Structure formats: C-alpha cells, structure tokens
N, C-alpha and C positions, 0 to 999 in steps of 0.2 A: 215558287220552287217545289213546294209539296205537290202541287198539281202536276208539274212536269214529271216528278219522280213517280207519281201514281200512274201517269199515262205510259211511261217507259216500262213499268212493271206489268201493266196490262198487255202491252205489246209483247213482252217476253212470255207471258202466260199464253197468249194466242199462238206465238211461234212454237212453243212447246206442244200445245194442243195439236197443231197442224202436223208436227213431226210424228206424233203418236197416232193420230186418227187414220193416217193412210195404212200403216201396217195393221192397225186394229181391224179395219174393214177387209183387208186382204186375208187375215187370219179367219175371219168369220165366213169368208167365201170358199175356204179350202174344203176339199172332201176329207173324210175321216183319216184315210191313209196318208194324205198330204200333211195333215196336222201332226200325225205321229212322226213322219219323216222330218218335219221341221223341228220338232222337239229333240229328235236324235241329233240333228246337225248342230242346233244351237247349244245343247248341253255338252256335246263333245268338244265344240270349239271353246265354250266358256270354261269348262273344266281343264282343258289343255293349256290355256293361256293365263290362268289365274291361280298362281301358287298359294295365295292367301286363302282361296276357297278350299283348295285341297287340304291345306294344313288344318283349317277349322273343322271341316267335316271329319277328317281322319282322327283328330284329337278327341272329338266328341265320341266317336265310335270306340276308340281305345279306352276312354274313361268308362263307357257303358259295358264294353265287352273285353276286359283285359285278357281273357282267356283265348281270344281269337288270334290267329296268325296274321301277319302283315298283309299277305296276299288276299286273304278273305276280307280284311278291313278295306283294302283298296277297291275290291270288287263291289262291296256294299256301297262304298262312298260314291262310285261312279253311277250306280243305279239310283241312289238316293237323289243325286243332283239332277239326273234325268227326270225323275218323278216330280221334283220341284218345278222344273221348267214346263213339263207336260201339264201340271196342274194349272199353271198360269194361263197357258194357251187354251187348255180345255175350258176353263172358266169363261174366257172371252168367246170361245166358239159355241158354247152350249147355252149360256144364259139368255133367256127370252126366246128360246127356240123349242117349243113344246114337242115337236116331232123328234128332235134330237134327244131331248131329255127322256122321252118314252123309249126310244130305241137303245140308248146306251147307258141307262141306269136300271137298277133292279132293287125293288123293295120286297124282301121275302114276306110271305104271308103272316108269319108270327110277329115280325116287326111292324108290319102294316096294321095288324089288329091291335097291338099295344098302343100305337099312336092314335088310331081311330077311337079306341075306348076313351082316351083322354079327351079327344075333341067332342065326342058325343056326351060326355059327362061334365063338360065345361071345366076340365082340369088343366091348369097351366103346366106346361112342360119346362123344367129347367134343364135344357138340352146341353149336356156336357160333351165337348168334342175336342179331340187332340189334333195336333198337326201331323196326322197320319193318313196315308192314302190320299183321298181328295177331301180336305176339310171344307172346301167350298161346295163340293158335291153333296155333303150332308144337308146343307141348307136348301140346296136345289131340290133334293128328293123330298125332304120334309114338307116344303111349301107346295110343290107342284104335284106330288104323287099322293101324299097323305092329307093334303089340304090343311096343313097346320098354319095358323096365323102366327108367323114367326118374326121376331125382331132380333137383330144381331148387332153387336157392338163393332164399330170400325173406326179406324183413325181417319180424321179429316185430312184431305190433301190440300196443301196450301194453294195450289193452282185451282181456281174455282171451275174452270172448264173441264179439267181432268177429274175433279171431284164429282161433277155431275155425270161424266161419262162412266166412271167406275161404279158409283153408288146409285144414282138415280136411273141411268140408262141400263145398267146391268143388274145390280142386286134388286133394286126396288121394282124394276120391270119384271123380274123373275119371281116376284111375290114376297120378297123379304123386306121388312121395314128396317131402316138403318137408324141405329142409335150411335151418335158420334161419341168418342171416348171422353171428350170434355163435357162434363155434366152427365156422364153415363148412368150413375146411380139414380139420380133423380128421374131421368127419362125411362130407365128400366122399371122403376116402381110404377110410373104412370102407365107404361105398356101393360104391366101385370093387371092393373085395375081395369084397363081397357079390353082385357081378354086375350092378350098376346102371350105366347110362349117366348122364352128368351134363350138364344144361343150363346153359350159361354165356352171360351177356350180354356182348357184346364192346364196347359203346359207353357205358361208365360211367366217370366220373372216379375213378380209383384212385390214391391217394397212392403215391409211390415207396416209402415206408417200409412200405406194406402190400402190396407186390408189383406196383406199377405201373411204367409206363415211358412215355416220350413217343414217339408215332409221328405221322405226318402224316395229316391228314384234311382234304380240300379245301384242301391247301396250308398248313394251319396245324398246328403241333405240338399234340397233345391228349394228356392223361393217359389211359392205358388199362391194363387188367389184363393181366398176363402169364400168368394162370391156365391158358389152353388149353395153352400150351407147358410150363408147370411141371407140370401134371397128366400130360401125355404123357411127360415125362421120368421122373416117378414110376412110371408104368405100365411103362415100358421097364426101369427099374432093378429093379422087383419082378416082372418076367416076367408082367405082366398084358397080354394082347393089347388094344390100343386104337387108335382111329383118330379124327382130327379131321375132323369133317364140318360144313361151314358150311350153315346152313339158314335160310330166311326164308319167311314165309307172307304172300302178297299177296292183296288183294281184287281179284278179277277176275270180272266178269259175275255179281255177286251171291253168289259163293262164295269160300271161303278156299282158295287154291291153294298147295301147298307147292313150294318150289324148293330146290335144293341145289347145293353146289360143293365141290370138293376142292382141297387145296393143289397147287401145280404140280409139286412134286418130292418125293422121299422126305425124311422128317424129318431123317435123318442128314446130308443135304447142306446143311442150313441152318447158317449160321455162328453164329447167336445166337437167343435167344428173341425179341428185338426184330424180327428179320427175319421170323419166323413171324407175329408180331402185325401187322407192317406189311402183309403180304400179305392177312391176314384183313380188315384195315381197308380195303385197296384194293378187295377184293370188296364190302365194305359200301358204299363210296362209289359203286361202279359201279351197284349196285342203287338207291341213293338218287337218283342222277342220272336214272335211268329213271322212278322213282316218287317224286318229291320231296314230293308232297302226302300220301303215306302214311307219312312219317317223323315221329318224335316231336321236333318242334322246340321243344316246351314243356319244355325241359330246358337247363340251363346247360352245354352240351357243351364250349364253348370257354372254360371258367372259368379255367384255369391257363395262364399264360404262362411259358415257360422263361426263367430269369434271363439266359441268354446270348443271347436272341433279338435280332436287329438291330432298330433303331428302326422301319424301314419295315415290318417284319413285325408288330411290336407294334401298329402303327396299324391293322392289319386286324382285330384282335380286337374283339368286341362290347363294349358299354359296361360290362358287369358283370365282365369278365375282370381278373385281377390276377396279379402275380408272387407265388407262394406263399412263405410264411415257411419258415424252416429245418426246422420240425417236419414239413413236408410230405415232406421227404427222409429224415429220421432222427428216431428217438425221442430225447427229451431224457434224458440220462444224469444220474441223481440225484447231487448233490454230496456 
C-alpha cells in the first residue's frame, strides 16, 4: 500500500512538473518587451479577480502610510502587485543567461568596488536584502557581476522536480549556492568557513524562539530575524573576516540597479543585536519610502503584535495581525 501511495505521489509530482515546465520555457523564450507585456496582463488579471490580494496589499499600505489618501494607496497597490509578478517572470527569464544579465542589470562603480574589496581581502559578506525592487536580482548581480561566492537560504519545494528546476537549474546555475531553510544555521556556518558570503532577507517574520526579535518598521513593532548580527558575532568569535552590507536592487529606467549601504558605526559599538537589526530596518524603511510601489506588500509583514503594546498602537495594525501565543516566544517543554 505504501509503494502504491509513493508511486501515485510521484505521478502527481511529474504532472505538476509538466504543467509548469511548458510555460517556464515559453517565458525564457520571450523577448524583453514580451516579458513586460506578460507581466502587465497577468498582474492586471490577478489583481482584478482576487479581492483577497487587494485587501491584503492595501491594508499593509494603510498601516505603513496612514497619511496617504485612498486613491494613492490603490495606485501603489496595483504597481506593487505588478512588480511582484514581474520579479517572478524576470527571475525565470534572466537566470543562467549571462548576456541578459549584462544588458539588463547595473552595478554602479562604488558598489562594485565595495564588493570587490571584500572578495580580494577574503572578507565574507553578510548580505542583507529586503523584499524590495528585485530581491532575486541582488543575488544575480552579486554572483555574476562582482564574482561573489554567494550562498542564499531558500525554502525546499516538496515536489522534487520543481525543487530542482527552481534551485539547481535556476539559482545554482546562476552561481548561487542554495541553503535550504531546514538546517539553515548549520549549513550557513559551514558556508562561511568554506569562503562563501551569505544572502539574508531582513524583512521576514521570525519567531523569537527561532532567533527573532521585535524592531520598529513604519512605527510598528515587527518580528524580524537577528541572523545578520548573530552571524557576525559567530565570524568574530571564530576569526572569520566578515562585514554586514545592506543591498537592494531597484528597477530604474528598464534596468535592475544595485544599491548598497553600510552600518553607521563599528559593530563593537552597538550595545545589542536589536540595535543592529533596528538600523538595518531603518535603512529598509528609507528605501521603501522612496520606492513604495516596488516593495512586496503581498506579505503579512505586520502579523505579530507584541503582547505589551499599548491599545492605541494595536489599533494601527492591519486586520490580520494578532498577539502571538506563548509558542512564538519559547518551545514547549515536554512534561
């Protein structure tokens, strides 16, 4: 019975793969203008027929920008959803295609020199990246233009065929070593010892029990990972030269343009991990305020409300937010 169930599951995985692989290759065969047009059509259709998507994006925008009028919120929401779809298609279209990467990405000289100085001095980069502009583009540019040996954390896809397509055929062929989220800490430390830099997403909801902390984003406490600070401390303790570099890749005049920022003072002068993460979040907020239509608002970023938050602050959170249960803060100890 188990063998039959395994065979049926494998057949289902194969069928899912076949359904995906045909449009996948069609996307990769499109000219650039065709790719843009496809993103316009898909995003317009998806935004128009999915009220849940509209509700989520607009609620996030209203929480972040309570001063903006509803018309402006709706305009940004539509553009943000288009950018999300375009990122997905662009990632499929560009990965593993050096000529496309060279033509449609830009690494400014100052950012290039910052990254190359790290490579030439064997300094590991703890590369902090938000879901802004093209977050996949940041990895593409770092690995292919600046020759960074980069490892990035990704969720494993249950379908093994799709997992190989997404990660091995796309990201790894594009020069990015994949660390799967299960066992990510152990594998990240190994990569650091092996000379790899690590790509880290700064704006994901991370439980306190899993190394998260609350920092402010648009005036609201949000759960965020402490991994940039934790990995830097590990490197310092183990005599691995490392530097935290904030990077984001924005869509400007038809190209993906890389931007970077550094922390304002030496790491030793920070009093806590939370202070480091807060400054990184402040940098994120600054970029988002300039380019709100390029941020991923299709995510429950304001999901967790600190239990001790005052009532007037709780009222600012979107409809989906909640106070987390005790398991958010600590694992249950077996009796």
